[in-house]
N, C-alpha and C positions, 0 to 999 in steps of 0.2 A: 504494500500500500504506500503511495507517495507521501512524503513528509514535507513539511515547510520549515525553513529557517525561522528562528525566533526574530522578533523585531530587534533592531540594533539596541544594545544596552539591556535587553531583558534577561540575558544570562551574563553574570559577572563572576569571574574567578576571584575569590576573596582571600585566599591564603594557600599555604602548602607548597608542594613541589613546583607546580606551574606558575603560581604567583611569584615565587622567588625568581624563576627564570625570566618572567616578564619584567620584574623590577630591575634585574641586571640589564636586560635588553634596553629598558627605558633610560636608566641612569648611566649606563656605561657604553653600550654598543651603539645606540642611535647618535648620541653626542660625538662619539669617536668618528662615526661615519661622516658627520658634517665636516669634520676636519679632513678626513681622508679624501672626500670628494673635491675639496679645494686643493689639497696638496697634489692629487693625481692629475689635476687640470681638467677634470670633468665639468665642473661648473664654469671654468674659464672658456671651455668650448662653446657653451651656450651664450656667454657674454659676447664672445667674438662673433658668433652667428647673428646675434641681435644688434651688432654694431656698437656695443657699449665699450669695447676695447679694440685696439688695432689688431688685425689678424696676426701679426707677428710671425711666429713659427707655425701658425696654422692650427691644425687639429692635433690633440694629444690623446694617446690611448687607442683602444680598440674601436672599430667602426660602430659598435653598438653601445658605446659608453653612456649615451643619453639615458639608457634604461636604468643605470645605477641610480641616477637622480630620481627617476620616476618611482622605483621600488622604495627608495628611502622616503620619498614624499608619501607614499601609501602607508608606510609604517607610522610616520608622523601623524597622519590623519586618524588611523585607528587608535593611536595613543590619546588623541583628543577625546575619543569616546570614553576611554578608560578614566582619564583624569586630565582635563584641560590645564594648560599652563601658559604663561606669557612667553616662555622660551620656545615652546612648540609652535605657538601662534606666529611668533616672529619668523621662525624657520619656514613655516608654511607660506606665510605672506610673501616673504622675500623670494623664495625659490619659485613659487608659482608665478609671481610677476615676471621673473626672469624667463621662465619657460614661455609665457604668453608673449613676451617681447621678441622672442626668437622665432615666432610663427610668421610665416610669409603671408602676404595679402590674401591668397586664395585658400589658405588653411593648411598648407604643407608645413611640416616641421621635422627637420633632421639636421643636426649640426655637422655631421660628417659629410653629408651630401652638399651642404651649403659651403663648407670650408675646403673640402678636398676635391669634390667632383664638380664644383662650379654650378651646382643646382641641377645636374642631370639626374633625373628621377627614374627609378624602377628599371634601370638598365642592367642590373645584375640581381635578379630575384633569387638565384641560387645561393649566393653568398652575401648579398648586401644587407640583409636583416632590416630593411626599411619597414616592412609591415610588422615585424617583431617589435621594433622600437615603438611603432604606433600603438601596438597592443598594450604595452606596459604603460604608455601615457594614458590610454583609455581606462585601464584598471585603476591607476592612481586617481584619475578624475572622478570616477564613480565612488571610490572610497572617500575622497575628500567631500564630495557632495553629501553622501549619506551620513558621514561622521560629524561634519561641521556645518553643513549648509552653505559653505563657500562654493560659489559656482565658477571661480576663476579658471580652474583646470577643466571643468565640465564644458565651458564655452569653447575653450581651445580644442577639446576632444571632439565635440560635435561638429565643429567646423572642419576638422581634419577628416572625421568619419564621413561627412557629407562629400568631401572631395574624393575619398576612396570609392564611395558609391557611384560617383560620376565617372570614375576611372576604370574600375574593374568589373568584369562580368561578361555574360554573353553579348556579343555585338560591340564590346568595348575591348579593353586590354584583357585578354584571357591568360591569367597567370596566377601563381600562388607563391607564397614566400618559402624559402628554403628552411626557415625556422618557424614552425607553427607557434602561435599564441594569439594572433589576431582574432581567431575564431571565437574563443571564449570571451575575449575582451569585447567584441562587437555584440555578442549576446547579452553581456552584462550591461552594456550601454543601452541596448534595446530595453532591458528591464527597467533601467533608470529613467529613460525618456519616453518610452512607448513608440519610438520611431521604427516602423516596420522595415524600412529599407536596410537598417543595420542587421536585423535578423536575416533578411534575404541575402545580404552579402556574406554573412557568416556561413549560411547554408551553401552558397556557391563555393566558397573556399573549401569547405569540407568535401562536397561532391566532386570538385575538380581534381582531387588527389587521385593518383593512380592512372592518369591519362597522358603521361609523358609531357606535361607542360614545363617541367624543369629539365634543364640540360646539365647533368652532373659534371662538374669539373674534376680534373685530376683522377685520383684512384677511387673516389667514392661513386658508387652506383646509385640508382634510383631508390633502392631500399633504405639507404642512409637517410634520405630526405622524406621517407614515407610516401614515395611517389611510384611505388612498384605495383600496387593494387589499389582499387577503390576501397575506401575505409570500410564499407559494409561487407567487403569480401575478406578482410584481414581476420585471421584467427590467432596469429602469433606476432607479437611486436618485434620489429626489426629496426636496425639502424641506431642513430643517435638517440640515447634513452630519454633525454629531456624533451627533445622535439616530439618523439613518439608519444610521450605521456601528456604533453600539453595538447597535442592534436586530439588524443582520445578524450581529454576533458572537454575540449571545445565541441567535439562531435557529440558528446553526451548532452551538452547544453542545447545544441541544435535539435537533437532527437526529442528532448523533453519539450521544448518550446513549440515544435512543429507537430508533436504527436506522432512521430515516426517510430512506431513500435518495432519495425524490422531493423532499423539502425540501432535502436537501443538494445535489442536482443543480441545483435552481432557484437556490440561493445561489451556486453556482459560476458559473452563467450570468450572474447579476447582477454578480458580481465581474469577469468578463471584459468586460462592457459598461463598467463603471466604468474599468477599466484602458485600454481602447481609446479612450474618448471623454470621460471626465469627470475625469481626473487631470492636474495640472500636471507638468512635467518633474521637479520636485523630489519628486514623490509627494504634494504638497499637494492637499487636497480642499476644494471650496467656492469657486465663482466669483462668487457674488453677495453683496454686503454686506446687501442686504435679505433678511432671514430667515436670514442666515449659511448660505446654501443652495447646494446643487448647482444648476447651470444646465442648459440644454439640452445635448445631446451636442455636443461640440466648441466649446462656449461657454467659452473659457478665456482671457479677456483678462488679460495680465500685470499691467497697472497697476491693475486693479480686483479682482485676486485677493484673496479673503478668507483662505483657507487657514489657518483657525484651528489653533493648535498642538494643541488637544484633538482635532480631526478627524484630524490625522496620527497621533496616538497611538491613536485608535480604529481607524484603518485598519491599523495594526500588529497590534492585538489581533485583528482579523478575519482578516487574512492568516495569523497564527500558528495560529489554529484550523483554517483550511482546509489549512494545511501538515500539521498533525497528522492531519487526517482523510484526506488523500489521499497525502501523501508527495511531492507535485509541487513541483519546485524553483522554479517561477514564483512561488509564494507567498513563498518566502524571498528571491527577487530583489527583490520589492516591499518586503518588510520592510527589507532593506538600504538600498535607495534612500530610503525614507521616513525611516529613522533618521538617516542621514548628512546629509540635506538638510532635510526638512520638520519634523523633530522638534527637532534641536539648534540649528536657526536660531532657535528660540523662546526660547533662554536665552543670555545673554552668556557670553563666555569666562571671566569672573570668577565666574559663577554667581549674580550678584546682581541682574540686571535681565532683563526678559522681554518678548517680543513675544506679543501675543494674536493678531494678524494677521501673516501672513508673505507680503508682496507679492513679486512678481517684477520690479517696476519702480517706481521713483520718478522722476517727471519733474523737469525742471530748475527749474520754478517752483512745485513742490508746497508746500502748507502744510497743517496739520492743526488741527482743533479737537476731536479725539477722541483720548484718550490711548491707545486701542487701536491707532491707526493707526501704520504703520511710520514715517511721516515725523515723528512725534512722538518717535521713538526708543524704545528699550526702557525699561520702567518697573519700579520696584522692587516694585510690587504693583498690584493692580487692585481696583476696586469689585466687579467680577465676577471673582473670583480663581480660576477653575477651572483655568486653564492652568499656573500655577507648581507647585502640588503634583502635578499630573498628570505634569509633566516629572520631578519628584523620584522618584515611585514607578516611573516607567519606567526611569530610569537605575539606580536601586537594584536593580531586578529583572532587569537586562539579561543577567546571567550565564545566566539560564534559557533564553535564546534562542540560545545558542551551538551547542548540539548536541541531538540526539534519539537514540532507539534503537528497534529492533524486534527480533524474535527472531533476525534474521540478523546484526545488527551495530550500528554507531554511524554517524550521519550528522552531518557538520559543516556548519553553515549560515552562521555569522558568523565571519570570520577575525580573530582577535586573539590575542595571547599568552595562553595559557590552559592550565589543567590540567583534563583531562577523564577521568572514570571512569564506568563503567556495568556493571551486572549483566546478563549475557546468559545464555540457557540453557546456553551452552557454558562459562560461568564469568565471573569478573571480568576486565574489560579496562581499560586505562588508557593515556593518551599525553599528552605535553606538546607544546604548540604554541608556536612562536616565529615572529614576523613583525614587519615594520614597515609592514604594511598599515594604511591605504590609500595611503600614500606610495610604497611599493614592493610589487611583486607576488610576492615570494618568501615562501612559507609552508611551514615545515618542521614535521613531526610525528615525534616519537620515541616508540616504544612503550616503556612502563615496566611494563606488567603484561599478561599474556596467558595464556589456557589453552592446552592442547595442540591442541584442536580448531580448525579454521579459522573465521574470522569475517570480516565485511566492513566495511571502513572506507569510508564514502561521503563524497565531497568535492563540494561544490557548485561547478560551473563557471558563473560569472555569465553572464547573457545577453549582456553586452558583451564577454566574454573570448574572442574568436576567436584561435586560434593558441597557446593555452597548452600547457604540457608538464607531465608528471609523471614523477618518478623514484622508484623503490623500490630502496633500497640501491645507488644510483648508476646503475641501469639506466633510461635515459630513454626516453620515448615520448610521442606526442601525447596531450593531455588529453581529446581527443574533442570532441563538439559542445558549443557554448555553450548555456547555459540548461538544463542537465541535471545530474543527480547522476552522478558518476563512481564506480562501485563497484570497490573494490580488495579482492578476496577471496583470502585465503591463510592458511596456518598461520603466524601472526605469532610472532616471538620478541622477547624484551626486547632493546632496542637497535636494532631495525629502524628505518630512517628513510625517511620519505616526504617528498619535496620537490615542492610544487606551485608552478609558475611561471606567474603570471597577467600578461598584457600591460597593465600599468598605465602608460598613456601618454595624453597629451592627444589628444583627437579632436573633430572637428566633429560636431554633431548638427543635423539638419534637422527642422523641424516637419512634422506631418501637414498636407497642403494644405487639409484641411477645417477647420483652426483659422485662421479668416480674420484674426484679430488679430495673428498672427505670421507670416503668409505672406510669403516673401521674406527671412526672418530666419535666423539661425544661432545656436546656443548651443555652449558649450565644456563638455565633460565630461572627466574624467580618473579612470579606475577607477570607483568608485561615487559619486564626487563631481561634483555640478553646480557650475559656476563662474559668477561674475558679474563685471560691470565696475562699479567704484565711481568716481565722478567724481574723487575726491581722488587717484587713482592715475594720472590721465591729464593730458596736456598739451593735449588738444583736447576739444571739447565732444562728449559721447557721442551725443546725438541728431542730430548733424550729421556724423558720421564713420562711414560704412559700412566694414565689414571686408572684406579681400580674400583671395583664395586665396593660399596660401603656407605656409611651414613654421611650425609652432607650437613656440615655444622655451620649454622648462621651466627654472625657476630654483628651486633649493631655498633657502628663506629661514628658517633656524631661529630667527632673532630676530624674525620678523614674525608677529603674531597667534597666538602660542603655537607657532609652527613650522608653516609651510605650504610647499607648492610653488606658485609663481606660474607663470602661462602668458602669454607675450607673443604677441600676435596681429597679423599684418600688417593695416594699415588704410590708407585713402586718404591721410590726412594724416600718416602716421607709423606708430607702433606703439601698440596698446592693451594694457593689462595686466589680466589677470583673476586673481581670488582665489577660493577656495572660497566658495560661497554662504553656508554656515553661519556664516562669519566676518564677514560684512558688518555695517556699523553698529557695530563695536566700537572704532573710532577717532573717527568723527564720523558724523553723519547727513546725507546729501546724496543727490544723484541717483545712481541705481543701475539696472542692467538685467541680466537674464539673457539675454534674446533681443536680438540686435543686428542692425541692417540689414546685409544682405549683397548688396544689389542695386547 
């Protein structure tokens, strides 16, 4: 059954694990990005394009550098929803005005094209990223309008989108961008403005895939650009992982808004193939460094994992859209896995350094000559800086993923201390959530607002959570099957309390035998968290020490890595210690592994 996002601000994370990450993002990461965007020359590009500064040495950075500003502006906008501030307002006002001033009279906007190509537009759709850049502008504009009511960027975005509608499509320029994103951006702009031509153009871009419109340069074939098959015929994702996942998210948006059940079913089938055979245990996507790409089914080598942070974020965006379209909990399960492991591993605990690549294994004698590599450690910024502001906007908007609604009630998907409100046909409902999840499995919800008519409180029982219980006003019963929504329907009253108890405890996870690179290995998980072994925690050499069967011993360590639960694992030559994967490389960079020999 389709679900609806809650109105902006109706779900607020109020404490706990995710609130701590959001506060670090707000107080450390976003302000640091303001400085990095200046130091890297990204803002200077826009000033030069606007004529505010002499062109000088022209354009600095990658040809899609404008998107770093747009994603940062999106994060700033969502932060204004969480808690407005004068500093955020000043950043938003100044940067938005700069973007608006760089727009050309007919609506076009791209500093690279203006400064490097002399204004020659859409001449290199394979590599030029022009529509990709436009897409991030549109997304930032919608966020700013929804979060703050400021229409500065929305006016820029609609003028640009109007130009795109006049430029692309049947009977006009028939082309698609080598880097998908514009598709879901146009649908979101349609949702914000009601302008149907934006949805029509998004639909065109989706349906135009797989018909040879792109002319792949160099060694990359059409599959790298997702132009090898029409989207509705694809069943296995190929090529550049971020591009493939952004396209899938945009195609899902189009399917939902146009009522195209055939397309939606095709995308669900593709998602199922991805989950079965193309994702790492962390939820990370992309197993080949060459092309930053998906590999063959079950090609998931831990030490060669690419798992770009942006790919993890794109996966969350796609799963969220499928969750809304279907109401099926499996999509929320993957969102949770990916957020806790593949997304936040990409940013340090202090919020100041980042991973572009999120490997699952670093060998004893590894070395790196690429700053994106895990064995080079997290970096304060990148020449290709897509990942840092992507993490920022994800954390700033995370409240929106906590819960949804439908005509029958409210569904909780992410467990965190939170305040949740929703308008239902029966009336306004509200409840407060308290929990120490993911460290502990108790989640309590107290009703604060309820109409007289019955409504349903839906609770996600994670796929790993066998044997959970639920109690309503002290009356306990089994929570039911794992991997499902548990619907609790009744005539609720203010003060009613629901307590969900999930079995958060360390467990061994075995790989699929078809993944030959980890056959005979084992991994440790605890609740939604994947664990790893860092060499600095061990008295023995990781690669030479298989683990044994036996009790997994948990240790709460509030002083370690911001507060974690460690797990001690029996091994041949003693005991190995595991920590949450997201927290690795925050003390030193050295050998690490998620999968460890169990033979």
